[in-house]
Structure formats: structure tokens, C-alpha cells
C-alpha positions as CSV (number, residue, x, y, z in Angstrom):
1,M,-23.4,26.8,-28.9
2,D,-22.1,28.8,-26.5
3,R,-19.3,30.4,-26.4
4,P,-16.6,30.1,-24.2
5,T,-16.0,33.9,-23.4
6,E,-19.5,33.9,-22.0
7,R,-18.8,31.3,-19.4
8,V,-18.6,32.9,-15.4
9,A,-17.7,29.9,-13.8
10,L,-17.6,25.9,-15.1
11,I,-19.4,23.3,-12.3
12,E,-17.7,20.0,-12.2
13,V,-19.5,16.8,-10.8
14,L,-17.0,14.6,-9.1
15,D,-16.6,11.2,-8.6
16,R,-15.1,9.5,-5.8
17,D,-11.7,9.1,-6.8
18,G,-11.9,13.4,-7.7
19,Q,-12.6,12.3,-11.7
20,V,-15.0,14.5,-13.7
21,L,-18.3,12.9,-14.3
22,R,-20.0,15.8,-16.1
23,T,-19.6,20.0,-16.3
24,V,-22.1,22.7,-16.0
25,D,-21.6,25.9,-17.7
26,V,-22.7,29.4,-16.1
27,H,-23.0,32.1,-17.4
28,T,-24.9,34.5,-14.6
29,W,-25.1,34.3,-10.6
30,P,-26.7,32.9,-8.4
31,I,-25.9,29.4,-9.1
32,S,-29.0,27.3,-7.4
33,L,-28.7,23.2,-7.3
34,G,-30.6,20.5,-6.1
35,R,-32.7,17.7,-7.7
36,S,-35.9,20.4,-8.9
37,L,-35.8,21.1,-12.5
38,S,-35.7,24.5,-11.7
39,N,-32.2,25.0,-10.3
40,V,-29.5,25.5,-12.9
41,V,-27.3,22.6,-11.7
42,V,-29.7,19.4,-11.4
43,L,-28.3,16.4,-9.5
44,D,-29.4,13.2,-9.5
45,D,-29.3,12.4,-5.9
46,P,-31.7,10.7,-3.3
47,H,-30.1,13.0,-0.5
48,V,-30.1,16.2,-2.5
49,S,-33.2,18.1,-1.3
50,A,-35.2,20.2,-4.3
51,S,-33.4,23.5,-3.2
52,H,-30.5,22.4,-1.7
53,A,-28.0,25.3,-2.0
54,V,-26.8,28.6,-4.1
55,L,-23.8,29.9,-5.0
56,E,-23.4,33.7,-5.1
57,R,-20.8,36.4,-6.1
58,A,-20.2,39.3,-3.7
59,A,-19.1,42.4,-4.8
60,D,-15.7,41.5,-3.8
61,G,-15.4,38.8,-5.9
62,T,-15.8,36.1,-3.2
63,V,-18.3,33.1,-3.8
64,L,-20.6,32.6,-1.2
65,L,-22.2,29.1,-0.4
66,R,-25.5,29.4,0.5
67,V,-27.3,26.3,2.2
68,G,-31.2,26.0,2.0
69,D,-33.7,23.9,3.1
70,T,-32.5,20.5,3.5
71,L,-31.6,17.8,5.9
72,N,-28.2,16.9,5.6
73,G,-26.5,19.9,4.5
74,V,-23.6,20.7,2.5
75,Q,-20.1,19.1,3.9
76,V,-17.2,22.1,3.1
77,G,-13.7,20.4,3.6
78,R,-13.9,19.1,7.6
79,R,-17.3,21.6,8.2
80,R,-20.6,20.7,7.3
81,L,-22.9,23.5,7.2
82,S,-26.6,23.5,8.3
83,A,-29.6,24.5,6.8
84,G,-29.5,28.3,6.5
85,S,-26.2,28.7,7.1
86,Q,-23.4,29.8,4.7
87,A,-19.4,29.8,3.7
88,A,-17.1,31.2,1.4
89,L,-15.3,29.2,-1.1
90,Q,-12.2,29.1,-2.7
91,D,-11.8,28.3,-6.3
92,G,-10.3,25.0,-7.6
93,V,-9.3,24.2,-3.2
94,D,-12.5,24.1,-1.4
95,T,-14.7,20.9,-2.4
96,F,-18.5,20.7,-1.3
97,T,-20.7,17.7,-1.2
98,L,-24.0,17.4,-0.8
99,G,-25.5,14.5,0.0
100,Q,-23.5,11.9,-2.0
101,S,-22.6,14.3,-5.3
102,R,-19.2,15.9,-5.0
103,I,-19.0,19.5,-6.0
104,R,-16.3,21.9,-7.4
105,L,-16.3,25.5,-9.0
106,R,-14.1,26.8,-11.1
107,L,-14.0,30.5,-11.8
108,A,-13.2,32.0,-15.4
109,E,-10.3,34.3,-14.2
110,T,-8.9,31.7,-12.4
111,P,-5.0,30.4,-14.0
112,L,-4.5,27.2,-14.9
113,A,-2.6,25.0,-13.4
114,P,0.3,24.3,-15.3
115,E,0.2,21.0,-18.1
116,Q,1.4,17.6,-16.6
117,A,3.9,16.0,-18.8
118,L,2.7,12.6,-20.1
119,T,3.4,9.6,-17.8
120,T,6.8,7.6,-18.2
121,A,6.1,4.7,-20.5
122,E,5.3,1.3,-19.1
123,T,8.5,-1.1,-18.5
124,P,9.4,-2.9,-22.0
125,L,8.2,-6.4,-22.7
126,A,11.8,-7.7,-22.9
127,V,13.1,-6.1,-19.2
128,M,10.1,-7.6,-17.6
129,T,10.8,-10.9,-19.2
130,G,14.1,-10.7,-18.0
131,L,13.3,-9.6,-14.3
132,M,10.5,-13.2,-14.4
133,L,13.1,-14.9,-15.7
134,A,16.0,-13.8,-13.0
135,L,13.5,-14.3,-10.4
136,V,12.3,-17.9,-11.0
137,L,16.0,-18.9,-11.6
138,M,17.0,-17.8,-8.2
139,A,14.3,-19.6,-7.2
140,V,15.5,-22.5,-8.6
141,A,18.7,-22.5,-7.0
142,E,18.0,-21.8,-3.8
143,H,15.5,-24.6,-4.0
144,W,18.2,-27.1,-5.5
145,V,20.4,-26.3,-2.7
146,S,18.2,-27.1,0.0
147,T,16.8,-30.2,-1.5
148,D,17.9,-33.8,-1.1
149,P,19.5,-35.0,-4.7
150,G,17.4,-37.7,-6.3
151,G,14.3,-36.4,-5.1
152,E,11.0,-36.5,-8.0
153,W,10.7,-33.7,-10.4
154,T,7.3,-33.2,-9.4
155,Q,9.4,-30.7,-6.4
156,W,10.3,-28.4,-9.0
157,L,6.6,-27.8,-10.2
158,G,6.0,-25.4,-7.2
159,V,8.9,-23.6,-8.1
160,V,9.2,-23.4,-12.3
161,L,5.4,-23.0,-12.3
162,G,4.1,-22.2,-9.4
163,L,6.0,-18.6,-8.3
164,P,5.1,-17.2,-12.0
165,L,1.4,-18.2,-11.2
166,A,1.3,-16.9,-7.7
167,L,2.3,-13.7,-9.2
168,A,0.1,-13.4,-12.4
169,G,-2.8,-14.5,-9.7
170,W,-1.3,-10.9,-7.1
171,C,-1.1,-9.2,-10.1
172,L,-4.4,-9.9,-11.3
173,I,-6.5,-8.9,-8.0
174,W,-4.8,-5.8,-7.8
175,A,-5.2,-5.1,-11.7
176,L,-8.8,-5.7,-11.1
177,A,-8.6,-3.0,-8.3
178,S,-7.2,-0.7,-11.2
179,K,-9.7,-1.6,-13.1
180,L,-12.9,-0.5,-10.2
181,F,-11.2,2.4,-9.3
182,R,-9.6,3.7,-12.4
183,H,-11.6,1.8,-15.2
184,G,-8.2,0.2,-16.3
185,F,-6.7,-2.9,-16.4
186,D,-3.4,-2.2,-15.2
187,F,-2.1,-5.9,-15.3
188,R,1.4,-5.0,-17.0
189,G,2.1,-2.3,-14.6
190,H,1.6,-4.1,-11.0
191,M,3.5,-6.8,-12.7
192,A,6.4,-4.5,-13.5
193,T,6.2,-3.4,-9.7
194,V,5.9,-6.5,-8.3
195,L,8.9,-7.8,-10.1
196,K,11.1,-4.5,-9.5
197,V,10.7,-5.1,-5.8
198,L,11.2,-8.8,-5.3
199,V,14.3,-9.0,-7.8
200,P,16.2,-7.1,-5.4
201,V,14.9,-8.5,-2.3
202,Q,15.4,-12.2,-3.5
203,V,19.3,-11.4,-4.5
204,A,19.8,-9.6,-1.0
205,E,18.1,-13.0,0.7
206,L,20.7,-14.9,-1.4
207,L,24.1,-12.8,-0.7
208,L,23.0,-11.3,2.8
209,P,23.9,-14.5,4.6
210,Q,27.3,-15.5,3.3
211,L,28.2,-11.9,3.6
212,A,27.5,-12.7,7.4
213,A,29.0,-15.9,7.4
214,S,32.1,-14.2,5.6
215,L,32.2,-11.2,7.8
216,D,30.8,-12.5,11.0
217,W,28.2,-10.2,11.3
218,P,24.8,-11.6,12.9
219,V,23.3,-8.7,12.5
220,L,22.9,-9.3,8.6
221,W,21.0,-12.4,9.5
222,Q,18.4,-10.6,11.6
223,A,18.1,-7.9,8.1
224,V,17.4,-10.9,6.5
225,H,14.5,-11.8,8.8
226,L,12.8,-8.4,8.4
227,M,13.2,-8.4,4.0
228,A,10.0,-10.3,3.7
229,P,7.8,-8.2,5.8
230,L,9.2,-4.9,4.7
231,A,9.2,-6.2,1.2
232,L,5.6,-6.7,1.3
233,A,4.8,-3.0,2.8
234,V,6.6,-1.9,0.1
235,L,4.6,-4.0,-2.6
236,V,1.0,-3.2,-1.0
237,W,2.0,0.5,-0.8
238,Q,3.2,0.8,-4.5
239,H,-0.2,-0.9,-5.8
240,G,-2.0,1.2,-3.8
241,Q,-0.4,4.4,-5.2
242,R,-1.2,3.3,-8.5
243,V,-5.1,1.8,-7.8
244,L,-5.5,5.3,-5.7
245,P,-3.3,8.1,-7.0
246,S,-5.5,10.6,-5.1
247,R,-5.6,9.1,-2.1
248,S,-1.8,8.5,-1.7
249,R,-1.9,10.0,2.1
250,T,-4.6,7.4,2.7
251,V,-2.8,4.6,1.7
252,S,0.7,5.2,3.3
253,L,-0.8,5.6,6.6
254,T,-2.7,2.5,6.4
255,V,0.3,0.5,4.9
256,G,2.0,2.1,7.6
257,A,-0.4,1.0,10.4
258,L,-0.8,-2.4,9.3
259,T,3.0,-2.5,9.0
260,L,3.5,-1.7,12.6
261,A,0.7,-3.8,13.6
262,G,1.8,-6.9,11.6
263,V,5.6,-6.3,12.9
264,G,4.4,-6.1,17.0
265,V,2.7,-9.5,16.7
266,T,5.4,-11.2,14.7
267,A,7.7,-10.0,17.6
268,V,5.2,-10.8,20.3
269,M,5.0,-14.4,19.1
270,Q,8.4,-14.8,18.2
271,H,9.7,-13.7,22.0
272,Q,6.7,-16.4,23.4
273,R,8.7,-19.0,21.3
274,T,11.8,-18.2,22.0
275,E,11.9,-15.9,24.8
276,S,14.1,-13.5,22.2
277,L,12.9,-10.6,19.9
278,K,15.9,-11.7,17.6
279,Q,16.2,-15.0,15.0
280,A,19.1,-17.4,15.9
281,P,21.8,-17.2,12.8
282,Y,21.3,-19.9,10.5
283,M,22.0,-21.1,7.6
284,S,21.1,-24.3,5.3
285,T,24.0,-24.7,3.9
286,L,28.2,-23.6,5.1
287,P,29.8,-20.8,3.6
288,L,33.2,-21.5,1.5
289,P,36.2,-21.4,3.5
290,A,37.7,-19.1,0.9
291,L,35.3,-16.6,1.4
292,R,35.6,-16.6,5.3
293,W,36.9,-12.9,5.7
294,H,37.1,-13.0,10.0
295,A,39.4,-14.3,12.4
296,S,38.6,-17.6,13.9
297,V,37.1,-18.3,17.2
298,P,39.5,-20.2,19.5
299,A,38.2,-23.3,21.1
300,E,38.3,-22.1,24.5
301,Q,36.5,-19.0,23.3
302,F,33.9,-21.3,22.3
303,M,33.2,-23.8,25.2
304,N,33.0,-20.7,27.7
305,E,30.5,-19.1,25.9
306,A,28.4,-22.6,25.2
307,R,29.1,-22.7,29.2
308,S,27.4,-19.8,29.8
309,L,23.9,-21.1,28.0
310,E,23.8,-24.2,30.4
311,E,22.1,-22.5,33.2
312,G,19.5,-21.3,30.8
313,L,18.8,-24.8,29.1
314,K,18.5,-26.1,32.6
315,A,15.8,-23.3,34.0
316,R,13.7,-24.1,30.3
317,V,14.3,-28.1,31.0
318,A,12.6,-27.3,34.1
319,T,9.7,-25.1,32.9
320,A,9.1,-27.4,30.3
321,Q,8.9,-30.5,33.2
322,T,6.8,-28.8,35.8
323,D,4.6,-27.7,32.6
324,D,4.2,-31.1,31.7
325,S,3.1,-32.5,35.4
326,D,0.6,-30.0,35.2
327,D,-1.0,-30.9,32.4
328,E,-1.3,-34.8,33.6
329,L,-2.2,-33.5,36.8
330,D,-5.0,-31.8,35.2
331,E,-5.8,-35.2,32.5
332,E,-6.2,-36.8,35.8
């Protein structure tokens, strides 16, 4: 077996996620790469030519990549080198691609990166069970308040059983994605991610309307309507970080773009439906009088504000009647 001191460099063949598939010890320069068996690094890639590229060490220590006789060239960072061209490589920084094979060069004298600490332990099962129970109980309480008394017991199945099953299905999809990209079935990690996001969101959705009514701050109602899409965006972002940790920036940009697009579409639909970008303050149950911490609105002020809505309502009624008349004429 070759001794480590005889190595002058190491060639690493990477997969699409940046994980090392195999390594090739290098003992002398130059290093040839291609499909031919005469090369130092033989690549089983139909998009690589017989003598695709050569790595050489210059007198000043620079590593030069020379592109051989190939149709596809070599991709170095964002540059594509055609046949006959060359470029200098930076060890451990620049990776280059031959066909569909990603290559990284490590030189013997290059210092290693510091040792990384092990990742923190997974969320304890007892904590996850408590979070799931808290989430189900809050959903049950909200359902109990909004359900008429004496309803069928089957109305509770969607909350008691449907919620855990829906979360399990969601996490199963992401766990399969982790299995595909990271070769690990990370169901428990994705479930912990969901619970740590949804439980605080559910608490806020229960408390913010009550606080808005107590303080007479309608803006808190608007915050409640924004929490669901924002929570979904945070969930997808965190799941994406677990599935593709080496593509953190791509995941962040993609989730951000989709979130902005979703908010824009929702705002347009809201404006078409209500001619306003704001949701009307609404509560299915009245807050307790003892929790009202703001002064009451005088009846005269309330009547004046109600009268100000009259002209707008008349205009909307007239518009609706006109539209109905046009529809009837079209049918005739």
C-alpha cells in the first residue's frame, strides 16, 4: 500500500451534492483525465472524451488545467473552457466539471480545514410528543369553540386523527427527499422541524385576535392572516436546508421568490374580491368584557362611521345590479 508521504495530490470525484464518490492518489505530475485506460484518472462518463484534460504543476506551484480534444470542454466555476484552452486552479476552491463528472483537486501542502463539531442531538422523543399533544389540544379547543353543541362525534376525527396523519404525510415526503439527496431517512428531524414552527404559530393565532380585541388594535388581525403563508415559507425553507444543506443559498432564493409570488397573487385576489388589500377584522367568538383594556367608542361616533360607509355600499350595489342586467341581456 502506498504511504501517505508519497502523495503529491488527491483527486476527488464528487456527486451532485458535493459528496466524495471516490478518490485517486496522485504521486507524480502531470495528471491526465479521461475515459481511456491510459489516464491517471479514468472516468466512466459518456460525455468525457478519451483524453479530456491534463493537470500540470508550474514552477511557481500553480496548477494548470489544459483542455484536450473534447467537444464538451471543461466547466471551471462559471467559465467554460473549450478544447485547447487552459486555466489556473485554486486548490479546495475551484472545482471543475468534465462532462457530468465533478472533480476537486487537493494538494499535499494545502492545510486542512478545522475539525467540525458533531451536529447536535436530535430533539428528544418526549419533547416531540409534548409538542404534538399541545398542537392537537389547541386545534381541538379552536374546533370546540367554533362547533355547534350537540354535533356528531365524527366531526372531531378530522382534528384528533387528521392533523397528526397530515403532518406525518408531510414529513414522509420530505424524509423521502432526504433519502434521495442525503441518503438518510430523516423523518424524525423533519417532524421536529414542523412541530417547532407550527406550535408557536398556533399559539399566536389563538392569542393575537384576543389581544387585538382587548387593545383595539386591528393591525393584529392583519398579522394573523399573514402568519399562515409565512409559516409555510419558513417550513419549506427549513425542510429544504435539511435536504440540501450544500445548496443553502439556492434554497433561500427559491423559497423567497415563491413566497413573494404567492403573497402577490393572494393580494390581487383579495383586492378583486373585496376591493381592499386588508382583511376585515372578525372573531367567531366575542372576547370577555373583563379583557377589554381600551375605552368604549361613543354611540354617536359609531353611527357617523357607519354612515360614511353608505355611499360606498350604494356604489357597489349599483355596480352589481348593472352587471346582473348585462348578464341577463347576454343570455337573451
